[in-house]
C-alpha positions in Angstrom: -101.1 -7.2 56.6 -100.0 -4.3 58.8 -102.3 -1.3 58.4 -101.0 2.2 59.4 -103.7 4.7 60.2 -103.6 8.1 58.3 -101.3 10.8 59.8 -104.0 12.4 62.0 -104.4 9.1 64.0 -100.7 8.6 64.8 -101.1 10.6 68.0 -103.0 7.7 69.6 -100.7 4.9 68.4 -100.2 2.4 71.2 -96.8 2.8 72.9 -96.0 -0.9 72.7 -96.6 -1.0 68.9 -94.4 2.1 68.5 -91.6 0.5 70.4 -91.8 -2.6 68.2 -91.5 -0.4 65.1 -88.5 1.5 66.4 -86.7 -1.7 67.4 -87.3 -3.1 63.9 -86.1 0.1 62.3 -83.0 0.1 64.4 -82.2 -3.5 63.5 -82.7 -2.8 59.8 -80.3 0.2 60.1 -77.6 -1.9 61.8 -78.0 -4.7 59.1 -77.7 -2.2 56.3 -74.7 -0.6 57.8 -72.9 -3.9 58.4 -73.7 -5.5 55.0 -75.3 -3.1 52.5 -77.5 -4.8 49.9 -75.7 -5.1 46.5 -76.7 -2.6 43.8 -76.9 -4.0 40.3 -74.2 -2.7 38.0 -76.3 -1.7 35.1 -73.4 -0.5 33.0 -71.6 -3.8 33.3 -74.6 -5.7 32.0 -74.9 -3.7 28.8 -72.8 -5.2 26.0 -72.0 -2.7 23.2 -73.1 -3.8 19.8 -70.2 -5.1 17.7 -69.0 -2.8 14.9 -69.8 -3.9 11.3 -66.4 -4.4 9.6 -65.9 -3.2 6.0 -62.7 -4.3 4.4 -61.4 -2.3 1.5 -58.4 -3.2 -0.7 -56.6 -0.5 -2.7 -53.2 0.3 -4.3 -53.2 4.0 -3.6 -50.0 5.8 -2.7 -49.1 9.4 -1.7 -51.9 11.9 -1.8 -54.5 9.4 -2.9 -53.8 7.2 0.1 -54.0 10.1 2.4 -57.2 11.3 0.9 -58.8 7.9 1.2 -57.8 7.7 4.8 -59.5 11.1 5.5 -62.6 9.9 3.7 -62.6 6.8 5.9 -62.4 9.0 9.1 -65.2 11.3 7.9 -67.3 8.3 7.0 -66.9 6.6 10.4 -67.8 9.8 12.2 -71.1 9.8 10.2 -71.5 6.0 10.6 -70.1 5.1 14.0 -71.4 1.5 13.8 -69.1 0.7 10.8 -65.4 -0.1 11.1 -63.7 0.7 7.8 -60.5 -1.3 7.4 -58.2 0.0 4.6 -55.6 -2.5 3.3 -52.9 -1.5 0.8 -51.9 -4.0 -1.8 -49.2 -3.3 -4.4 -50.9 -2.8 -7.8 -48.8 -5.5 -9.4 -50.1 -8.0 -6.9 -53.6 -6.7 -6.3 -55.5 -8.6 -9.1 -53.8 -11.9 -8.4 -54.3 -11.6 -4.6 -57.9 -10.6 -5.0 -58.7 -13.6 -7.3 -57.0 -16.1 -4.9 -58.8 -14.6 -1.8 -62.3 -14.7 -3.5 -61.8 -18.3 -4.7 -60.9 -19.2 -1.1 -64.2 -17.7 0.1 -62.7 -14.5 1.5 -61.3 -11.2 0.2 -62.2 -7.6 0.7 -65.7 -6.2 0.6 -64.8 -3.4 -1.8 -62.0 -3.4 -4.4 -60.5 -0.3 -6.0 -59.1 -1.2 -9.4 -58.8 -0.3 -13.1 -62.0 -0.2 -15.2 -60.6 -3.0 -17.4 -60.9 -5.4 -14.5 -64.7 -5.1 -14.3 -65.5 -7.3 -17.4 -62.7 -9.7 -16.5 -63.9 -10.2 -12.9 -67.5 -10.3 -13.9 -66.8 -13.0 -16.5 -65.0 -15.1 -13.8 -67.8 -14.6 -11.4 -65.6 -12.8 -8.8 -67.6 -9.6 -8.3 -71.2 -8.9 -7.2 -73.5 -6.6 -9.2 -74.4 -3.4 -7.4 -77.9 -3.9 -6.1 -80.7 -1.9 -7.7 -81.7 -0.2 -4.4 -78.1 0.8 -3.6 -77.6 2.0 -7.2 -80.8 4.1 -7.1 -79.5 5.9 -4.0 -76.2 6.7 -5.9 -77.7 8.0 -9.1 -78.4 11.6 -7.8 -74.6 11.8 -7.2 -73.5 10.7 -10.7 -74.3 11.8 -14.2 -75.9 9.0 -16.3 -72.9 8.7 -18.5 -70.6 8.0 -15.5 -73.1 5.8 -13.7 -73.5 3.6 -16.7 -69.7 3.4 -17.4 -69.4 0.1 -15.6 -72.6 -1.5 -16.8 -72.5 -5.0 -18.4 -75.6 -6.3 -20.1 -77.6 -3.5 -18.4 -76.4 -4.3 -14.9 -74.0 -2.2 -12.8 -70.9 -4.1 -11.7 -69.1 -1.2 -10.0 -69.4 2.5 -9.2 -67.1 5.2 -10.7 -65.4 7.4 -8.1 -62.9 9.2 -10.3 -62.6 10.1 -14.0 -60.5 11.7 -16.7 -61.5 13.4 -20.0 -60.3 16.1 -22.2 -61.2 19.7 -21.3 -61.3 23.0 -23.3 -59.1 25.5 -21.4 -58.7 29.2 -22.3 -56.7 32.2 -21.1 -59.0 34.9 -19.8 -56.4 37.5 -20.7 -56.7 36.6 -24.4 -60.2 35.0 -24.8 -63.2 37.0 -23.6 -66.0 34.6 -24.5 -65.8 30.8 -24.7 -66.9 29.4 -28.1 -70.5 28.3 -28.3 -70.3 26.2 -31.5 -67.5 24.3 -33.2 -67.3 27.0 -35.9 -66.7 29.6 -33.2 -63.8 27.6 -31.9 -62.2 27.5 -35.3 -62.8 31.2 -35.8 -61.3 32.1 -32.4 -58.3 29.8 -33.2 -57.5 32.0 -36.2 -56.8 35.0 -34.0 -56.0 33.6 -30.6 -54.4 30.2 -31.3 -55.6 26.7 -30.4 -53.4 23.8 -29.3 -54.7 20.2 -29.6 -52.9 17.0 -28.6 -52.6 14.5 -31.5 -54.7 11.9 -29.8 -58.1 10.2 -30.2 -59.2 11.1 -26.7 -58.6 14.9 -27.4 -60.5 14.8 -30.7 -63.1 12.1 -29.9 -66.0 14.6 -30.1 -65.5 14.8 -33.8 -66.1 11.1 -34.1 -68.6 10.3 -31.3 -70.9 13.3 -31.8 -71.7 12.3 -35.4 -72.6 8.8 -34.4 -69.4 6.8 -34.6 -69.1 3.5 -32.7 -66.1 2.0 -31.0 -66.5 -1.4 -29.4 -69.2 -3.7 -28.1 -69.3 -5.5 -24.7 -67.8 -8.6 -26.4 -64.7 -6.5 -27.3 -65.5 -6.5 -31.1 -64.4 -3.5 -33.1 -67.4 -1.4 -34.3 -65.4 1.2 -36.2 -66.7 1.5 -39.8 -64.7 2.6 -42.8 -67.2 5.5 -43.5 -67.3 6.8 -39.9 -63.5 6.8 -39.4 -62.9 8.3 -42.8 -65.3 11.2 -42.1 -63.7 11.8 -38.7 -60.2 11.9 -40.2 -61.3 14.2 -43.0 -62.5 16.7 -40.3 -59.2 16.4 -38.6 -57.3 17.1 -41.8 -59.4 20.2 -42.3 -58.9 21.3 -38.7 -55.2 20.8 -38.9 -55.0 23.1 -41.9 -57.0 25.8 -40.2 -55.3 29.0 -39.3 -54.1 29.2 -35.7 -54.6 25.5 -35.0 -51.6 23.5 -33.9 -51.6 19.7 -33.1 -49.1 19.3 -30.4 -48.7 17.9 -26.9 -46.4 20.8 -25.9 -48.4 23.2 -23.8 -45.7 25.9 -23.5 -47.3 28.4 -25.9 -50.6 28.3 -23.9 -48.8 28.6 -20.5 -46.7 31.6 -21.8 -49.8 33.4 -23.1 -49.0 32.9 -26.8 -52.1 30.7 -27.5 -55.4 31.5 -26.0 -57.1 28.1 -26.3 -56.0 24.6 -25.3 -57.5 21.1 -25.4 -55.9 19.0 -22.7 -56.7 16.3 -20.1 -58.7 17.2 -17.0 -55.8 15.8 -15.1 -53.7 18.7 -16.3 -55.8 21.3 -14.5 -53.7 21.6 -11.3 -50.5 22.3 -13.3 -52.3 24.8 -15.6 -53.9 26.5 -12.7 -50.5 26.9 -11.0 -49.1 28.4 -14.1 -52.0 30.8 -15.1 -53.8 31.4 -11.8 -57.0 33.4 -12.2 -56.4 33.7 -15.9 -57.1 30.0 -16.5 -60.6 29.5 -17.8 -62.5 26.3 -18.5 -65.4 25.7 -20.7 -67.7 22.9 -21.9 -66.9 21.9 -25.4 -68.8 23.8 -28.1 -71.7 22.3 -30.0 -71.1 20.3 -33.1 -74.3 21.7 -34.4 -76.9 20.6 -33.6 -75.5 18.1 -31.0 -73.6 18.5 -27.8 -69.9 17.5 -28.0 -69.6 13.9 -26.8 -66.2 13.6 -25.1 -64.8 10.1 -24.4 -64.6 9.6 -20.6 -62.3 7.2 -18.7 -63.4 6.1 -15.2 -61.9 4.5 -12.2 -64.4 2.2 -10.3 -64.8 0.5 -7.0 -66.2 -3.1 -7.1 -68.1 -5.3 -4.7 -66.9 -8.8 -3.7 -69.4 -11.6 -4.1 -68.3 -13.2 -0.8 -69.5 -10.2 1.2 -72.3 -10.7 3.7 -75.6 -8.8 3.4 -74.5 -6.5 6.3 -71.1 -5.8 4.6 -72.9 -5.1 1.3 -75.1 -2.6 3.0 -72.2 -0.9 4.7 -70.3 -0.9 1.4 -73.3 0.9 -0.3 -73.2 3.6 2.4 -69.4 4.0 1.9 -69.7 4.4 -1.8 -72.6 6.8 -1.4 -70.4 8.9 0.8 -67.5 8.6 -1.6 -69.5 10.0 -4.5 -71.1 12.9 -2.6 -70.3 16.3 -3.9 -68.4 17.4 -0.8 -66.3 14.2 -0.6 -65.6 14.5 -4.3 -64.5 18.1 -3.8 -62.1 17.1 -1.1 -60.8 14.2 -3.2 -60.0 16.6 -6.1 -58.3 19.2 -3.9 -56.1 16.6 -2.2 -55.2 14.4 -5.2 -55.9 16.5 -8.4 -57.9 13.6 -9.7 -61.0 14.6 -11.7 -64.2 14.1 -9.6 -67.2 12.2 -11.0 -69.4 14.7 -9.1 -68.0 18.2 -9.5 -71.0 20.1 -8.2 -69.3 21.6 -5.2 -65.9 22.5 -6.6 -64.6 25.9 -5.4 -64.2 27.2 -8.9 -67.8 27.5 -10.2 -66.6 27.9 -13.8 -64.8 24.6 -13.6 -67.7 23.0 -11.8 -70.0 24.0 -14.7 -67.6 23.0 -17.4 -66.9 19.6 -16.0 -70.5 18.9 -15.1 -71.5 19.7 -18.7 -68.8 17.5 -20.1 -69.7 14.6 -17.9 -73.4 15.0 -18.6 -72.9 14.9 -22.4 -69.9 12.5 -22.5 -69.6 8.9 -23.4 -67.8 6.4 -21.1 -64.8 4.6 -22.7 -65.4 0.9 -23.5 -64.4 -1.3 -20.6 -62.5 -4.2 -22.3 -58.8 -4.1 -21.7 -58.3 -4.5 -25.5 -59.7 -1.0 -26.0 -56.7 0.4 -24.1 -54.1 -2.0 -25.5 -55.3 -2.4 -29.2 -58.0 0.0 -30.3 -56.9 3.3 -28.7 -53.2 3.0 -29.9 -54.5 2.3 -33.4 -56.8 5.4 -33.3 -54.1 7.5 -31.9 -51.8 6.5 -34.7 -54.5 7.4 -37.3 -54.9 10.9 -35.8 -51.2 11.4 -35.9 -50.9 10.2 -39.4 -53.4 12.6 -40.7 -52.9 15.7 -38.4 -49.1 15.5 -38.2 -47.9 13.6 -41.3 -50.5 14.8 -43.8 -51.6 11.3 -44.9 -54.9 10.8 -46.6 -58.1 10.1 -44.5 -59.3 7.3 -46.8 -56.2 5.3 -46.9 -55.5 5.7 -43.2 -59.1 4.7 -42.3 -58.8 1.6 -44.5 -55.5 0.5 -42.8 -57.0 1.0 -39.3 -60.3 -0.8 -39.9 -58.5 -3.8 -41.5 -56.0 -4.0 -38.7 -58.7 -3.8 -36.0 -60.8 -6.5 -37.7 -57.8 -8.8 -37.7 -56.9 -8.2 -34.1 -60.3 -7.7 -32.5 -62.7 -9.4 -34.9 -66.1 -8.1 -36.0 -69.6 -9.0 -34.7 
């Protein structure tokens, strides 16, 4: 081993040894100049981690499609390791294509579809339950009534991202204080006017709040003669009250001739455009002593059972982002669709009213027969009593017997 003395001893270094060192140094310099030693390309040796794909099928068009695309972009900024792939499938072909793909071992990771598909796809074993850990993360974003809307046998088989329910609107120029109790609503109607659509959805609070049942998970009718007759009797009394008009025509409210209106939450953008700052929204009044339970319809997103564990995790993150208050605000502003999480809506009055309605509401039964059989029958009963003046008892008997024939009883 060559030992070099400390710096103070270099003065007496033998000349011969110094020459050897200089020659060696010169040779090394010439060798480096002629053929420099290769420098490892560190960047070339680093392979970027592959992105986690997340395939989503939907049938959105127009504003909804644009809103979903923006949600995708915002999500990928916050989650750069996930590649969200949106694929449009026409609604008429979506269910059939999904079934075929899943049976072939493929399909999307997430599926946007009607709520009535949830029990159908669950029964056929084509969707995966939402894992408890993923669902626990979502629950702060959703009211319990909305979160449980797509439960089957106590297990969540989807997550609601959009909803629709009836809302109590009023004209600030005519109505100074929103009604607190149902009696207040009737009293205000006498002087300010109240328009109500002749539908079960609009009047469901009078049935559900007093304990009325609709349908079980097996799609059996649960409507009893006594409950339906009591509901229809209340409607008959309400229809005869001064200032109350059962109609789907909103003209009198828009023109300022009626101060109160019950209408779908989906009507908000049109009503807001017509009345501007005069449009007010309120939670439904108490049906003393209980909160008014509005029937709520939801639109869910479902999880494919063929998804990998990594895709399921990525899907959980996407759905969590989808149901965040800020995302829901943007969804509403771009599409006009009612959010499931209205906490950050620009209109604080609307945010409070819809939040209260969702908290107290009851999700509509999932089976497709509710939409195709039960709801039309209940709508017809409301119209028979409120518009045609038929008796509650006879109407209730006809409806219950018809539902028992078509849907069966437990």
